[in-house]
Chimera marker file (.cmm) of the C-alpha trace (Angstrom):
<marker_set name="trace">
<marker id="1" x="0.261" y="88.384" z="132.818" r="1" g="1" b="0" radius="0.5"/>
<marker id="2" x="-0.323" y="86.699" z="136.161" r="1" g="1" b="0" radius="0.5"/>
<marker id="3" x="1.927" y="88.085" z="138.905" r="1" g="1" b="0" radius="0.5"/>
<marker id="4" x="3.278" y="85.624" z="141.464" r="1" g="1" b="0" radius="0.5"/>
<marker id="5" x="4.768" y="86.297" z="144.887" r="1" g="1" b="0" radius="0.5"/>
<marker id="6" x="8.490" y="85.583" z="144.939" r="1" g="1" b="0" radius="0.5"/>
<marker id="7" x="9.023" y="86.302" z="141.237" r="1" g="1" b="0" radius="0.5"/>
<marker id="8" x="11.874" y="88.597" z="140.205" r="1" g="1" b="0" radius="0.5"/>
<marker id="9" x="10.668" y="90.970" z="137.467" r="1" g="1" b="0" radius="0.5"/>
<marker id="10" x="11.836" y="94.099" z="135.676" r="1" g="1" b="0" radius="0.5"/>
<marker id="11" x="9.918" y="97.355" z="135.709" r="1" g="1" b="0" radius="0.5"/>
<marker id="12" x="10.245" y="101.088" z="135.117" r="1" g="1" b="0" radius="0.5"/>
<marker id="13" x="10.145" y="103.711" z="137.868" r="1" g="1" b="0" radius="0.5"/>
<marker id="14" x="7.141" y="105.939" z="137.137" r="1" g="1" b="0" radius="0.5"/>
<marker id="15" x="6.910" y="107.971" z="140.322" r="1" g="1" b="0" radius="0.5"/>
<marker id="16" x="8.589" y="108.698" z="143.628" r="1" g="1" b="0" radius="0.5"/>
<marker id="17" x="6.863" y="109.753" z="146.828" r="1" g="1" b="0" radius="0.5"/>
<marker id="18" x="8.257" y="110.186" z="150.363" r="1" g="1" b="0" radius="0.5"/>
<marker id="19" x="6.819" y="106.747" z="151.273" r="1" g="1" b="0" radius="0.5"/>
<marker id="20" x="8.049" y="104.769" z="148.260" r="1" g="1" b="0" radius="0.5"/>
<marker id="21" x="8.582" y="104.159" z="144.562" r="1" g="1" b="0" radius="0.5"/>
<marker id="22" x="5.926" y="103.399" z="141.939" r="1" g="1" b="0" radius="0.5"/>
<marker id="23" x="7.034" y="100.884" z="139.314" r="1" g="1" b="0" radius="0.5"/>
<marker id="24" x="5.263" y="100.027" z="136.066" r="1" g="1" b="0" radius="0.5"/>
<marker id="25" x="5.495" y="96.289" z="135.435" r="1" g="1" b="0" radius="0.5"/>
<marker id="26" x="3.608" y="96.373" z="132.140" r="1" g="1" b="0" radius="0.5"/>
<marker id="27" x="1.096" y="98.594" z="130.308" r="1" g="1" b="0" radius="0.5"/>
<marker id="28" x="-1.674" y="97.890" z="132.849" r="1" g="1" b="0" radius="0.5"/>
<marker id="29" x="0.129" y="96.900" z="136.039" r="1" g="1" b="0" radius="0.5"/>
<marker id="30" x="1.898" y="99.036" z="138.595" r="1" g="1" b="0" radius="0.5"/>
<marker id="31" x="3.435" y="98.116" z="141.936" r="1" g="1" b="0" radius="0.5"/>
<marker id="32" x="4.838" y="99.970" z="144.922" r="1" g="1" b="0" radius="0.5"/>
<marker id="33" x="8.201" y="99.611" z="146.618" r="1" g="1" b="0" radius="0.5"/>
<marker id="34" x="7.594" y="100.846" z="150.162" r="1" g="1" b="0" radius="0.5"/>
<marker id="35" x="10.502" y="102.893" z="151.564" r="1" g="1" b="0" radius="0.5"/>
<marker id="36" x="11.270" y="100.028" z="153.982" r="1" g="1" b="0" radius="0.5"/>
<marker id="37" x="11.842" y="97.707" z="151.000" r="1" g="1" b="0" radius="0.5"/>
<marker id="38" x="14.474" y="99.862" z="149.265" r="1" g="1" b="0" radius="0.5"/>
<marker id="39" x="17.491" y="98.804" z="151.329" r="1" g="1" b="0" radius="0.5"/>
<marker id="40" x="18.329" y="97.282" z="154.700" r="1" g="1" b="0" radius="0.5"/>
<marker id="41" x="19.415" y="100.600" z="156.209" r="1" g="1" b="0" radius="0.5"/>
<marker id="42" x="17.908" y="104.028" z="156.747" r="1" g="1" b="0" radius="0.5"/>
<marker id="43" x="16.743" y="105.801" z="153.565" r="1" g="1" b="0" radius="0.5"/>
<marker id="44" x="17.278" y="109.546" z="153.876" r="1" g="1" b="0" radius="0.5"/>
<marker id="45" x="16.521" y="110.366" z="150.244" r="1" g="1" b="0" radius="0.5"/>
<marker id="46" x="14.848" y="107.941" z="147.826" r="1" g="1" b="0" radius="0.5"/>
<marker id="47" x="16.462" y="109.790" z="144.903" r="1" g="1" b="0" radius="0.5"/>
<marker id="48" x="19.825" y="108.426" z="146.111" r="1" g="1" b="0" radius="0.5"/>
<marker id="49" x="18.594" y="105.020" z="144.917" r="1" g="1" b="0" radius="0.5"/>
<marker id="50" x="16.445" y="105.617" z="141.816" r="1" g="1" b="0" radius="0.5"/>
<marker id="51" x="15.176" y="108.247" z="139.414" r="1" g="1" b="0" radius="0.5"/>
<marker id="52" x="11.949" y="108.326" z="137.413" r="1" g="1" b="0" radius="0.5"/>
<marker id="53" x="12.537" y="106.383" z="134.196" r="1" g="1" b="0" radius="0.5"/>
<marker id="54" x="15.059" y="103.948" z="135.694" r="1" g="1" b="0" radius="0.5"/>
<marker id="55" x="14.701" y="100.281" z="134.826" r="1" g="1" b="0" radius="0.5"/>
<marker id="56" x="14.784" y="98.212" z="138.048" r="1" g="1" b="0" radius="0.5"/>
<marker id="57" x="14.780" y="94.543" z="138.999" r="1" g="1" b="0" radius="0.5"/>
<marker id="58" x="12.320" y="93.934" z="141.829" r="1" g="1" b="0" radius="0.5"/>
<marker id="59" x="10.899" y="91.029" z="143.774" r="1" g="1" b="0" radius="0.5"/>
<marker id="60" x="7.139" y="90.636" z="144.101" r="1" g="1" b="0" radius="0.5"/>
<marker id="61" x="6.515" y="90.231" z="147.829" r="1" g="1" b="0" radius="0.5"/>
<marker id="62" x="2.713" y="90.429" z="147.904" r="1" g="1" b="0" radius="0.5"/>
<marker id="63" x="-0.206" y="90.451" z="145.482" r="1" g="1" b="0" radius="0.5"/>
<marker id="64" x="-3.607" y="91.560" z="146.764" r="1" g="1" b="0" radius="0.5"/>
<marker id="65" x="-6.103" y="89.974" z="144.372" r="1" g="1" b="0" radius="0.5"/>
<marker id="66" x="-9.013" y="92.037" z="145.749" r="1" g="1" b="0" radius="0.5"/>
<marker id="67" x="-7.415" y="95.466" z="145.311" r="1" g="1" b="0" radius="0.5"/>
<marker id="68" x="-5.002" y="94.436" z="142.528" r="1" g="1" b="0" radius="0.5"/>
<marker id="69" x="-2.118" y="96.036" z="144.471" r="1" g="1" b="0" radius="0.5"/>
<marker id="70" x="1.352" y="94.597" z="144.112" r="1" g="1" b="0" radius="0.5"/>
<marker id="71" x="4.015" y="95.117" z="146.767" r="1" g="1" b="0" radius="0.5"/>
<marker id="72" x="7.586" y="95.085" z="145.516" r="1" g="1" b="0" radius="0.5"/>
<marker id="73" x="11.059" y="94.990" z="147.025" r="1" g="1" b="0" radius="0.5"/>
<marker id="74" x="14.414" y="96.235" z="145.769" r="1" g="1" b="0" radius="0.5"/>
<marker id="75" x="16.357" y="94.946" z="148.756" r="1" g="1" b="0" radius="0.5"/>
<marker id="76" x="15.076" y="91.373" z="148.434" r="1" g="1" b="0" radius="0.5"/>
<marker id="77" x="16.116" y="90.809" z="144.827" r="1" g="1" b="0" radius="0.5"/>
<marker id="78" x="19.321" y="89.078" z="145.919" r="1" g="1" b="0" radius="0.5"/>
<marker id="79" x="18.236" y="87.749" z="149.329" r="1" g="1" b="0" radius="0.5"/>
<marker id="80" x="15.104" y="86.697" z="151.156" r="1" g="1" b="0" radius="0.5"/>
<marker id="81" x="14.405" y="89.103" z="154.051" r="1" g="1" b="0" radius="0.5"/>
<marker id="82" x="11.176" y="91.046" z="153.667" r="1" g="1" b="0" radius="0.5"/>
<marker id="83" x="9.065" y="92.764" z="156.321" r="1" g="1" b="0" radius="0.5"/>
<marker id="84" x="5.834" y="91.422" z="154.852" r="1" g="1" b="0" radius="0.5"/>
<marker id="85" x="4.254" y="88.290" z="156.294" r="1" g="1" b="0" radius="0.5"/>
<marker id="86" x="7.158" y="87.184" z="158.461" r="1" g="1" b="0" radius="0.5"/>
<marker id="87" x="6.457" y="85.227" z="161.635" r="1" g="1" b="0" radius="0.5"/>
<marker id="88" x="8.384" y="87.912" z="163.526" r="1" g="1" b="0" radius="0.5"/>
<marker id="89" x="6.121" y="90.733" z="162.310" r="1" g="1" b="0" radius="0.5"/>
<marker id="90" x="7.790" y="94.092" z="162.892" r="1" g="1" b="0" radius="0.5"/>
<marker id="91" x="10.419" y="92.687" z="165.280" r="1" g="1" b="0" radius="0.5"/>
<marker id="92" x="13.232" y="93.020" z="162.667" r="1" g="1" b="0" radius="0.5"/>
<marker id="93" x="12.383" y="96.735" z="162.383" r="1" g="1" b="0" radius="0.5"/>
<marker id="94" x="12.455" y="97.170" z="166.154" r="1" g="1" b="0" radius="0.5"/>
<marker id="95" x="15.902" y="95.582" z="166.301" r="1" g="1" b="0" radius="0.5"/>
<marker id="96" x="17.242" y="98.018" z="163.676" r="1" g="1" b="0" radius="0.5"/>
<marker id="97" x="15.401" y="101.122" z="164.925" r="1" g="1" b="0" radius="0.5"/>
<marker id="98" x="18.043" y="102.352" z="167.385" r="1" g="1" b="0" radius="0.5"/>
<marker id="99" x="20.770" y="101.953" z="164.765" r="1" g="1" b="0" radius="0.5"/>
<marker id="100" x="18.740" y="103.869" z="162.170" r="1" g="1" b="0" radius="0.5"/>
<marker id="101" x="17.964" y="106.672" z="164.602" r="1" g="1" b="0" radius="0.5"/>
<marker id="102" x="21.665" y="106.984" z="165.463" r="1" g="1" b="0" radius="0.5"/>
<marker id="103" x="22.576" y="107.056" z="161.750" r="1" g="1" b="0" radius="0.5"/>
<marker id="104" x="19.951" y="109.721" z="161.057" r="1" g="1" b="0" radius="0.5"/>
<marker id="105" x="21.100" y="111.877" z="163.978" r="1" g="1" b="0" radius="0.5"/>
<marker id="106" x="24.715" y="111.551" z="162.872" r="1" g="1" b="0" radius="0.5"/>
<marker id="107" x="23.837" y="112.594" z="159.309" r="1" g="1" b="0" radius="0.5"/>
<marker id="108" x="21.609" y="115.444" z="160.481" r="1" g="1" b="0" radius="0.5"/>
<marker id="109" x="24.219" y="116.770" z="162.904" r="1" g="1" b="0" radius="0.5"/>
<marker id="110" x="27.109" y="116.657" z="160.435" r="1" g="1" b="0" radius="0.5"/>
<marker id="111" x="28.751" y="120.029" z="159.619" r="1" g="1" b="0" radius="0.5"/>
<marker id="112" x="27.747" y="119.634" z="155.945" r="1" g="1" b="0" radius="0.5"/>
<marker id="113" x="24.028" y="119.830" z="156.854" r="1" g="1" b="0" radius="0.5"/>
<marker id="114" x="24.267" y="123.206" z="158.611" r="1" g="1" b="0" radius="0.5"/>
<link id1="1" id2="2" r="1" g="1" b="0" radius="0.2"/>
<link id1="2" id2="3" r="1" g="1" b="0" radius="0.2"/>
<link id1="3" id2="4" r="1" g="1" b="0" radius="0.2"/>
<link id1="4" id2="5" r="1" g="1" b="0" radius="0.2"/>
<link id1="5" id2="6" r="1" g="1" b="0" radius="0.2"/>
<link id1="6" id2="7" r="1" g="1" b="0" radius="0.2"/>
<link id1="7" id2="8" r="1" g="1" b="0" radius="0.2"/>
<link id1="8" id2="9" r="1" g="1" b="0" radius="0.2"/>
<link id1="9" id2="10" r="1" g="1" b="0" radius="0.2"/>
<link id1="10" id2="11" r="1" g="1" b="0" radius="0.2"/>
<link id1="11" id2="12" r="1" g="1" b="0" radius="0.2"/>
<link id1="12" id2="13" r="1" g="1" b="0" radius="0.2"/>
<link id1="13" id2="14" r="1" g="1" b="0" radius="0.2"/>
<link id1="14" id2="15" r="1" g="1" b="0" radius="0.2"/>
<link id1="15" id2="16" r="1" g="1" b="0" radius="0.2"/>
<link id1="16" id2="17" r="1" g="1" b="0" radius="0.2"/>
<link id1="17" id2="18" r="1" g="1" b="0" radius="0.2"/>
<link id1="18" id2="19" r="1" g="1" b="0" radius="0.2"/>
<link id1="19" id2="20" r="1" g="1" b="0" radius="0.2"/>
<link id1="20" id2="21" r="1" g="1" b="0" radius="0.2"/>
<link id1="21" id2="22" r="1" g="1" b="0" radius="0.2"/>
<link id1="22" id2="23" r="1" g="1" b="0" radius="0.2"/>
<link id1="23" id2="24" r="1" g="1" b="0" radius="0.2"/>
<link id1="24" id2="25" r="1" g="1" b="0" radius="0.2"/>
<link id1="25" id2="26" r="1" g="1" b="0" radius="0.2"/>
<link id1="26" id2="27" r="1" g="1" b="0" radius="0.2"/>
<link id1="27" id2="28" r="1" g="1" b="0" radius="0.2"/>
<link id1="28" id2="29" r="1" g="1" b="0" radius="0.2"/>
<link id1="29" id2="30" r="1" g="1" b="0" radius="0.2"/>
<link id1="30" id2="31" r="1" g="1" b="0" radius="0.2"/>
<link id1="31" id2="32" r="1" g="1" b="0" radius="0.2"/>
<link id1="32" id2="33" r="1" g="1" b="0" radius="0.2"/>
<link id1="33" id2="34" r="1" g="1" b="0" radius="0.2"/>
<link id1="34" id2="35" r="1" g="1" b="0" radius="0.2"/>
<link id1="35" id2="36" r="1" g="1" b="0" radius="0.2"/>
<link id1="36" id2="37" r="1" g="1" b="0" radius="0.2"/>
<link id1="37" id2="38" r="1" g="1" b="0" radius="0.2"/>
<link id1="38" id2="39" r="1" g="1" b="0" radius="0.2"/>
<link id1="39" id2="40" r="1" g="1" b="0" radius="0.2"/>
<link id1="40" id2="41" r="1" g="1" b="0" radius="0.2"/>
<link id1="41" id2="42" r="1" g="1" b="0" radius="0.2"/>
<link id1="42" id2="43" r="1" g="1" b="0" radius="0.2"/>
<link id1="43" id2="44" r="1" g="1" b="0" radius="0.2"/>
<link id1="44" id2="45" r="1" g="1" b="0" radius="0.2"/>
<link id1="45" id2="46" r="1" g="1" b="0" radius="0.2"/>
<link id1="46" id2="47" r="1" g="1" b="0" radius="0.2"/>
<link id1="47" id2="48" r="1" g="1" b="0" radius="0.2"/>
<link id1="48" id2="49" r="1" g="1" b="0" radius="0.2"/>
<link id1="49" id2="50" r="1" g="1" b="0" radius="0.2"/>
<link id1="50" id2="51" r="1" g="1" b="0" radius="0.2"/>
<link id1="51" id2="52" r="1" g="1" b="0" radius="0.2"/>
<link id1="52" id2="53" r="1" g="1" b="0" radius="0.2"/>
<link id1="53" id2="54" r="1" g="1" b="0" radius="0.2"/>
<link id1="54" id2="55" r="1" g="1" b="0" radius="0.2"/>
<link id1="55" id2="56" r="1" g="1" b="0" radius="0.2"/>
<link id1="56" id2="57" r="1" g="1" b="0" radius="0.2"/>
<link id1="57" id2="58" r="1" g="1" b="0" radius="0.2"/>
<link id1="58" id2="59" r="1" g="1" b="0" radius="0.2"/>
<link id1="59" id2="60" r="1" g="1" b="0" radius="0.2"/>
<link id1="60" id2="61" r="1" g="1" b="0" radius="0.2"/>
<link id1="61" id2="62" r="1" g="1" b="0" radius="0.2"/>
<link id1="62" id2="63" r="1" g="1" b="0" radius="0.2"/>
<link id1="63" id2="64" r="1" g="1" b="0" radius="0.2"/>
<link id1="64" id2="65" r="1" g="1" b="0" radius="0.2"/>
<link id1="65" id2="66" r="1" g="1" b="0" radius="0.2"/>
<link id1="66" id2="67" r="1" g="1" b="0" radius="0.2"/>
<link id1="67" id2="68" r="1" g="1" b="0" radius="0.2"/>
<link id1="68" id2="69" r="1" g="1" b="0" radius="0.2"/>
<link id1="69" id2="70" r="1" g="1" b="0" radius="0.2"/>
<link id1="70" id2="71" r="1" g="1" b="0" radius="0.2"/>
<link id1="71" id2="72" r="1" g="1" b="0" radius="0.2"/>
<link id1="72" id2="73" r="1" g="1" b="0" radius="0.2"/>
<link id1="73" id2="74" r="1" g="1" b="0" radius="0.2"/>
<link id1="74" id2="75" r="1" g="1" b="0" radius="0.2"/>
<link id1="75" id2="76" r="1" g="1" b="0" radius="0.2"/>
<link id1="76" id2="77" r="1" g="1" b="0" radius="0.2"/>
<link id1="77" id2="78" r="1" g="1" b="0" radius="0.2"/>
<link id1="78" id2="79" r="1" g="1" b="0" radius="0.2"/>
<link id1="79" id2="80" r="1" g="1" b="0" radius="0.2"/>
<link id1="80" id2="81" r="1" g="1" b="0" radius="0.2"/>
<link id1="81" id2="82" r="1" g="1" b="0" radius="0.2"/>
<link id1="82" id2="83" r="1" g="1" b="0" radius="0.2"/>
<link id1="83" id2="84" r="1" g="1" b="0" radius="0.2"/>
<link id1="84" id2="85" r="1" g="1" b="0" radius="0.2"/>
<link id1="85" id2="86" r="1" g="1" b="0" radius="0.2"/>
<link id1="86" id2="87" r="1" g="1" b="0" radius="0.2"/>
<link id1="87" id2="88" r="1" g="1" b="0" radius="0.2"/>
<link id1="88" id2="89" r="1" g="1" b="0" radius="0.2"/>
<link id1="89" id2="90" r="1" g="1" b="0" radius="0.2"/>
<link id1="90" id2="91" r="1" g="1" b="0" radius="0.2"/>
<link id1="91" id2="92" r="1" g="1" b="0" radius="0.2"/>
<link id1="92" id2="93" r="1" g="1" b="0" radius="0.2"/>
<link id1="93" id2="94" r="1" g="1" b="0" radius="0.2"/>
<link id1="94" id2="95" r="1" g="1" b="0" radius="0.2"/>
<link id1="95" id2="96" r="1" g="1" b="0" radius="0.2"/>
<link id1="96" id2="97" r="1" g="1" b="0" radius="0.2"/>
<link id1="97" id2="98" r="1" g="1" b="0" radius="0.2"/>
<link id1="98" id2="99" r="1" g="1" b="0" radius="0.2"/>
<link id1="99" id2="100" r="1" g="1" b="0" radius="0.2"/>
<link id1="100" id2="101" r="1" g="1" b="0" radius="0.2"/>
<link id1="101" id2="102" r="1" g="1" b="0" radius="0.2"/>
<link id1="102" id2="103" r="1" g="1" b="0" radius="0.2"/>
<link id1="103" id2="104" r="1" g="1" b="0" radius="0.2"/>
<link id1="104" id2="105" r="1" g="1" b="0" radius="0.2"/>
<link id1="105" id2="106" r="1" g="1" b="0" radius="0.2"/>
<link id1="106" id2="107" r="1" g="1" b="0" radius="0.2"/>
<link id1="107" id2="108" r="1" g="1" b="0" radius="0.2"/>
<link id1="108" id2="109" r="1" g="1" b="0" radius="0.2"/>
<link id1="109" id2="110" r="1" g="1" b="0" radius="0.2"/>
<link id1="110" id2="111" r="1" g="1" b="0" radius="0.2"/>
<link id1="111" id2="112" r="1" g="1" b="0" radius="0.2"/>
<link id1="112" id2="113" r="1" g="1" b="0" radius="0.2"/>
<link id1="113" id2="114" r="1" g="1" b="0" radius="0.2"/>
</marker_set>
């Protein structure tokens, strides 16, 4: 199958690492959902979103023909706001950074985490 940027496809979670989620799209093709493409907010624990074996709908946000790597997004399935190849570059991340740091500090400092 030929994979096209912008397509919404279904795959199976095959692995989870601290930096993202590996998704099998078919018998020969696997893609990666980078941690920044899971949701719009801060991701403390990827396992709060998926488990190995889950069936997920993802958007193909980049296909590297040379390396055969496919970048996927969970958060962009229903809207169109990815960090890859935007004219603003990493500016959207910079805007959210202070908010995410505050959220992380609040979660880390909660009485339940002590």
